[in-house]
PAZAPA-4460 file (N, C-alpha, C; in steps of 0.05 Angstrom, whole numbers, plus 32768, in hexadecimal, padded with zeros to 4 digits):
% residues 89
    n_x    n_y    n_z   ca_x   ca_y   ca_z    c_x    c_y    c_z   seq   type   mol
   8273   7A6A   83C0   825F   7A6E   83AE   8259   7A8C   83AE     1      M     A
   8251   7A97   8395   824E   7AB2   8390   8230   7ABA   8396     2      D     A
   822E   7ACF   83AB   8213   7AD6   83B3   820C   7AF0   83A9     3      N     A
   821B   7AF9   8392   8212   7B14   8388   81FA   7B0F   8377     4      K     A
   81E7   7B23   837B   81CD   7B20   8370   81C9   7B39   8361     5      D     A
   81B0   7B3D   8354   81A8   7B51   8343   81AD   7B6D   8352     6      L     A
   81A2   7B6F   836A   81A4   7B89   8378   81C1   7B90   837E     7      D     A
   81D1   7B7E   8384   81EE   7B84   8387   81FB   7B90   836E     8      Y     A
   81F5   7B84   835A   81FE   7B91   833F   81F2   7BA9   8334     9      Y     A
   81D9   7BAC   833A   81CD   7BC6   8334   81D7   7BDE   8342    10      L     A
   81E2   7BDA   835B   81EC   7BEE   836E   8209   7BF5   8369    11      N     A
   8217   7BE6   8357   8235   7BED   8355   8239   7C07   8348    12      L     A
   824F   7C13   834A   8257   7C2D   833E   825F   7C2B   8321    13      P     A
   824F   7C23   8311   8255   7C1D   82F4   8261   7C34   82E7    14      W     A
   8277   7C2F   82D4   8280   7C46   82C3   8272   7C4D   82AD    15      T     A
   8261   7C61   82AE   8250   7C6B   829A   825D   7C7B   8287    16      L     A
   8258   7C74   826C   8263   7C84   8256   824C   7C91   8247    17      I     A
   824B   7CAD   8248   8234   7CBA   823C   823C   7CC6   8220    18      E     A
   8229   7CC6   820D   8231   7CD2   81F4   8217   7CD9   81E4    19      G     A
   821B   7CE8   81D0   8207   7CF1   81BD   820F   7CE9   81A2    20      E     A
   81FA   7CE2   8193   81FE   7CD9   8177   81E5   7CDF   8168    21      D     A
   81E5   7CDC   814D   81CD   7CDE   813B   81C4   7CC7   8131    22      L     A
   81A8   7CC6   8131   8198   7CAD   8126   8199   7CAD   8108    23      D     A
   818B   7C9B   80FB   818E   7C97   80DF   8180   7CB0   80D0    24      F     A
   816E   7CBD   80DE   8162   7CD6   80D3   8171   7CEC   80DB    25      D     A
   8187   7CEC   80E7   8195   7D02   80F0   818D   7D11   8109    26      G     A
   817E   7D05   8117   8174   7D0F   8131   8186   7D07   8149    27      N     A
   818C   7D1C   815B   819D   7D13   816E   8192   7D02   8184    28      P     A
   81A1   7CF1   818E   8198   7CE0   81A5   81B1   7CDC   81B7    29      Y     A
   81AC   7CD7   81D1   81C0   7CD6   81E8   81C1   7CB7   81EF    30      H     A
   81DA   7CAD   81F6   81DC   7C90   81FF   81EC   7C8E   8217    31      Y     A
   81EB   7C7A   8225   81FA   7C71   823B   8202   7C58   8238    32      I     A
   821E   7C54   8238   8229   7C3A   823A   8237   7C33   8255    33      E     A
   823B   7C1C   8258   824A   7C13   8273   8263   7C07   826D    34      I     A
   8278   7C10   8272   8293   7C0A   826D   8297   7BEB   8273    35      K     A
   828D   7BE3   828B   8291   7BC7   8293   827F   7BB4   8285    36      E     A
   826A   7BBB   8274   8259   7BAB   8267   8256   7BB3   8249    37      I     A
   826C   7BAA   823C   826D   7BB8   8221   8255   7BB3   8211    38      P     A
   8242   7BA1   8214   822B   7B9A   8203   8214   7BB0   820A    39      S     A
   8219   7BC1   8222   8202   7BD1   822B   8201   7BEC   821E    40      F     A
   81EB   7BF4   8217   81E7   7C0D   820B   81CB   7C18   8210    41      V     A
   81C6   7C32   821A   81AB   7C37   821C   81A8   7C54   8210    42      F     A
   8192   7C55   81FF   818E   7C72   81EF   8174   7C7E   81F7    43      C     A
   8176   7C98   81F6   815D   7CA8   81FB   8161   7CC5   81EC    44      A     A
   814B   7CD2   81EC   814E   7CED   81DA   815C   7D01   81EB    45      K     A
   815D   7D01   8204   816C   7D15   8216   817E   7D04   8227    46      T     A
   8194   7D12   822F   81A6   7D04   8243   8199   7CFF   825D    47      I     A
   8185   7D14   8265   8177   7D12   827E   8169   7CF6   8280    48      E     A
   815B   7CF1   826A   8149   7CDA   8267   8159   7CBE   8267    49      K     A
   8170   7CC4   8258   8184   7CAB   825A   818C   7CA4   8275    50      A     A
   8194   7CBA   8285   819D   7CB5   82A3   8187   7CAB   82B2    51      R     A
   8170   7CB4   82AE   8155   7CAB   82BF   8150   7C90   82B9    52      E     A
   8154   7C86   82A0   8148   7C6B   829A   815B   7C54   8293    53      N     A
   8176   7C5A   8291   818A   7C44   828B   8188   7C2D   829D    54      Y     A
   8182   7C31   82B6   8185   7C1A   82C8   816F   7C05   82C2    55      K     A
   8159   7C0D   82B5   8144   7BF7   82B0   8152   7BE4   829E    56      S     A
   8161   7BED   8288   816D   7BDC   8273   8185   7BD0   8282    57      Q     A
   8192   7BDC   8293   81A8   7BD0   82A2   819F   7BB5   82B0    58      L     A
   8186   7BBA   82BF   817B   7BA4   82CD   8175   7B8B   82BB    59      K     A
   816A   7B90   82A6   8165   7B79   8290   817E   7B6D   8288    60      L     A
   8194   7B80   8281   81AC   7B75   8279   81BC   7B61   828E    61      T     A
   81B9   7B6B   82A5   81C4   7B5C   82BD   81B6   7B42   82C4    62      L     A
   819C   7B46   82C1   818C   7B2C   82C3   8193   7B16   82AD    63      L     A
   8192   7B1E   8295   819F   7B09   8280   81B8   7AFC   8288    64      V     A
   81CC   7B10   8290   81E7   7B09   8297   81E7   7AF6   82AB    65      M     A
   81D8   7AFB   82C2   81D6   7AE9   82D9   81CB   7ACE   82D2    66      L     A
   81B6   7ACF   82C4   81AA   7AB5   82BD   81BA   7AA4   82A8    67      E     A
   81CA   7AB3   829A   81E0   7AA4   8286   81F5   7A9B   8293    68      S     A
   81FA   7AA5   82A9   8215   7A9F   82BA   822B   7AAB   82AE    69      G     A
   8227   7AC3   82A1   823E   7AD5   8296   824C   7AE0   82AD    70      D     A
   8265   7AE4   82A7   8276   7AF3   82B9   826D   7B11   82B7    71      H     A
   826C   7B20   82CC   8265   7B3A   82CC   827A   7B49   82D8    72      I     A
   8286   7B5B   82C7   829F   7B68   82CE   8294   7B80   82E0    73      T     A
   829F   7B80   82F7   8298   7B96   830B   82A9   7BB0   8306    74      E     A
   82A1   7BC5   830E   82B2   7BDD   830C   82CB   7BDA   831D    75      P     A
   82E0   7BE2   8310   82F9   7BDD   8320   8309   7BC5   8316    76      G     A
   82F9   7BB3   8309   8306   7B9A   8304   8315   7B9D   82EB    77      E     A
   830F   7BB0   82D9   831F   7BB7   82C0   8338   7BCA   82C9    78      L     A
   834E   7BC4   82CA   8362   7BD5   82D4   836D   7BE6   82BE    79      D     A
   836F   7BDD   82A4   8379   7BED   8290   836C   7BE8   8276    80      E     A
   836F   7BF9   8263   8361   7BF7   8249   836B   7BDF   823B    81      E     A
   8359   7BD3   8228   8360   7BBB   8218   8377   7BC5   8205    82      E     A
   8387   7BB5   81FE   839B   7BB9   81EA   8394   7BAD   81D0    83      D     A
   8382   7BBC   81C1   8373   7BB1   81AC   8387   7BAA   8194    84      W     A
   83A0   7BB8   8193   83B2   7BB1   817D   83BC   7B95   8181    85      E     A
   83C0   7B8C   819B   83C7   7B70   819F   83B3   7B5B   819B    86      N     A
   8398   7B67   819F   8383   7B53   819F   837B   7B4D   8184    87      I     A
   837C   7B62   8173   8374   7B63   8158   838B   7B6E   8147    88      C     A
   839E   7B60   8142   83B7   7B69   8132   83AE   7B6F   8118    89      P     A
***
């Protein structure tokens, strides 16, 4: 039986992908994605705010995944990049 709980997942060394983009009005914003959770993204006006606050969104995302029984890919579980040409020819 799997005894991994929310605290376990919150404390994993997730692979963060940070970036900057423009909103619909042309204003810059910063985002954080998590490589292991493709549906996760957190946005803020500054990268500092994004870094400070993304874990609150991560907690909610993980709670939903745990309650739904979804597989949570852990850091290091993905060994290589997806071969999109073979997946979507």
